[in-house]
C-alpha positions as a Python dict, from the first residue, in 0.01 Angstrom:
ca = {
    (1, 'M'): (0, 0, 0),
    (2, 'P'): (157, 333, -133),
    (3, 'L'): (181, 617, 120),
    (4, 'P'): (-29, 932, 47),
    (5, 'R'): (179, 1204, -124),
    (6, 'A'): (274, 1503, 102),
    (7, 'S'): (36, 1795, 24),
    (8, 'I'): (51, 2180, 115),
    (9, 'A'): (-303, 2098, 261),
    (10, 'S'): (-160, 1830, 520),
    (11, 'S'): (-68, 1961, 859),
    (12, 'A'): (110, 1657, 939),
    (13, 'S'): (372, 1771, 670),
    (14, 'F'): (447, 2078, 857),
    (15, 'Q'): (438, 1913, 1199),
    (16, 'I'): (710, 1660, 1116),
    (17, 'S'): (916, 1883, 894),
    (18, 'G'): (1289, 1988, 991),
    (19, 'T'): (1515, 1867, 740),
    (20, 'P'): (1756, 2140, 760),
    (21, 'Y'): (1923, 2340, 446),
    (22, 'V'): (2173, 2563, 589),
    (23, 'Y'): (2355, 2837, 397),
    (24, 'T'): (2581, 3117, 459),
    (25, 'T'): (2639, 3411, 195),
    (26, 'T'): (2904, 3686, 189),
    (27, 'G'): (2788, 3853, -120),
    (28, 'T'): (2679, 4212, -172),
    (29, 'S'): (2450, 4159, -451),
    (30, 'D'): (2106, 3984, -440),
    (31, 'E'): (2168, 3596, -389),
    (32, 'T'): (1849, 3384, -481),
    (33, 'I'): (1793, 3048, -313),
    (34, 'S'): (1530, 2846, -479),
    (35, 'F'): (1394, 2551, -274),
    (36, 'K'): (1289, 2217, -437),
    (37, 'F'): (1051, 2189, -128),
    (38, 'V'): (835, 2409, 77),
    (39, 'T'): (988, 2548, 389),
    (40, 'K'): (819, 2545, 739),
    (41, 'A'): (1044, 2812, 888),
    (42, 'I'): (1340, 2977, 815),
    (43, 'T'): (1591, 3107, 1093),
    (44, 'V'): (1836, 3398, 994),
    (45, 'V'): (2110, 3590, 1142),
    (46, 'A'): (2345, 3858, 987),
    (47, 'S'): (2690, 3953, 1113),
    (48, 'A'): (2642, 4322, 1018),
    (49, 'S'): (2345, 4570, 992),
    (50, 'G'): (2235, 4640, 637),
    (51, 'G'): (2165, 4296, 495),
    (52, 'T'): (1830, 4203, 399),
    (53, 'I'): (1586, 3887, 322),
    (54, 'S'): (1303, 3879, 67),
    (55, 'F'): (1046, 3597, 46),
    (56, 'G'): (964, 3424, -269),
    (57, 'D'): (866, 3606, -587),
    (58, 'I'): (624, 3850, -384),
    (59, 'A'): (746, 4210, -438),
    (60, 'N'): (788, 4458, -142),
    (61, 'T'): (879, 4186, 110),
    (62, 'T'): (1217, 4300, 174),
    (63, 'F'): (1304, 4259, 552),
    (64, 'P'): (1583, 4447, 700),
    (65, 'L'): (1844, 4247, 916),
    (66, 'L'): (2026, 4394, 1210),
    (67, 'A'): (2380, 4260, 1312),
    (68, 'G'): (2382, 3959, 1560),
    (69, 'E'): (2007, 3941, 1583),
    (70, 'V'): (1834, 3591, 1528),
    (71, 'Y'): (1514, 3612, 1324),
    (72, 'R'): (1301, 3306, 1306),
    (73, 'F'): (1009, 3350, 1037),
    (74, 'E'): (731, 3065, 1052),
    (75, 'I'): (667, 3091, 681),
    (76, 'K'): (586, 2867, 381),
    (77, 'V'): (804, 2974, 95),
    (78, 'K'): (966, 2827, -204),
    (79, 'K'): (1232, 3099, -259),
    (80, 'V'): (1440, 3373, -74),
    (81, 'V'): (1649, 3669, -166),
    (82, 'L'): (1958, 3735, 45),
    (83, 'N'): (2172, 4044, 16),
    (84, 'A'): (2437, 4075, 298),
    (85, 'A'): (2545, 4439, 219),
    (86, 'S'): (2836, 4392, 429),
    (87, 'G'): (2953, 4090, 649),
    (88, 'D'): (2751, 3773, 590),
    (89, 'I'): (2413, 3615, 631),
    (90, 'S'): (2330, 3290, 748),
    (91, 'I'): (2015, 3088, 710),
    (92, 'A'): (1878, 2762, 854),
    (93, 'A'): (1555, 2668, 650),
    (94, 'E'): (1334, 2397, 791),
    (95, 'M'): (1223, 2187, 483),
    (96, 'T'): (902, 1981, 440),
    (97, 'N'): (850, 1705, 194),
    (98, 'V'): (599, 1912, -12),
    (99, 'D'): (699, 1976, -346),
    (100, 'N'): (743, 2354, -431),
    (101, 'I'): (497, 2347, -726),
    (102, 'Q'): (217, 2289, -492),
    (103, 'L'): (288, 2661, -364),
    (104, 'P'): (90, 2915, -525),
    (105, 'T'): (249, 3237, -601),
    (106, 'H'): (77, 3563, -472),
    (107, 'T'): (143, 3927, -479),
    (108, 'Q'): (115, 4139, -157),
    (109, 'G'): (-192, 4299, -316),
    (110, 'D'): (-360, 3932, -311),
    (111, 'L'): (-285, 3911, 76),
    (112, 'A'): (-389, 4267, 212),
    (113, 'S'): (-453, 4615, 126),
    (114, 'V'): (-318, 4943, 304),
    (115, 'S'): (-484, 5259, 316),
}
């Protein structure tokens, strides 16, 4: 009997996730990491202020990073963009076994409006 395929709608896929993807960049230009699977969470730390992380293909999601602060994002993404500006940025992404093609691509306007 085959096991059911992991799904974006299956909470079990996210409860038991935790396979790590660890990466450090020292680049001063945008560096894109395209995951083959959807993340459960991403932990980020920068050695110098001025670095940023952006989430997926969604415009205007750039988050500034302060030196020495540890950030944990409980976020389902299939892509991140890092820019160290100076120093380096390290990430540890908790990966699920959900294929990245199951995660739809949204824009910020799909999710909320600001007035």
